N, C-alpha and C positions, 0 to 999 in steps of 0.2 A: 522408479525413484519416488520416495515418499515426500510429500510437501509439508509434513508435520513440523519439521524443524524450521522451514521457511515461514510457515504461518505463525508459529510462536514468536519467532524473532521479529517479523514484520509488526505484529501486534504490540510486542513489548517496546519496540522502537517508537511506534506511533504514540504509545501511551506516555512517553517522556515529554511530549509537547502539548501545549495548551491549544494549539491550532486545531481546527476541524480538518481531518484528513479523510477524503472520500475516494474510493477506488471505483472507477467506472469500467464495467466489463460488459460490452455490447450495450444492452439497454438497462442493465442493473446498476444501482448505486449502493456501495457497501461501505459502512463505517469501518475503517481499517483497524480501529481499536477493538472491534468485535471479532473474537476468535471464531465464533460460530459462523458469522457472515463470511469470513475468509475461507473456512472449510468448504462451504457450499459454492464458492466462486472461483478459487484458485485451482482450476483444473486445466490440464495441459494446453500449452501453446497459444492461448489467446493473447492478443495485444491489449494491454490495459492502459487506462488514463488515470492519472492521479491528480486530484484537485485539492489544493491546500489553501486554507484561509485562516488568518489569525495573526496574533502578535509575534509569533516566532516562526512564521511561515517559511522564511528563507532557510533557516537552519533545518526545519522539518523536511523541506523539499530535498536538501542535500543528503540528509541522513536516510530518507526513504529511498531515494534513487540508488544510494550505495547498497542498501540491504536487498533491494530487488535485483540489482546487478549481480550481487554476490551469489544469489540463488538462481541466476540465469533466467529471470522472469523479465519478459519484454514489457516495460512500462514507459510511458511518456509522461513526464511531469508537465502539467499544463500551467503556463504562466499567463495569467490574465493581465 
């Protein structure tokens, strides 16, 4: 399965929000708005954590959780 469609959709979804959206994969932190960062990070089967901060964080968390779930990616949205 190619993750290209997932990566593009995740990045496009993140770019709709003003909030900072950062994906933590093991010890790496990736700006979800960066397609290149996602290409090097979204490789099979990891559990990811999503950190969202900003004025529209609640909407961003919901939208990002939905798009990760749609592509069967295991992500936990961290609520501080």
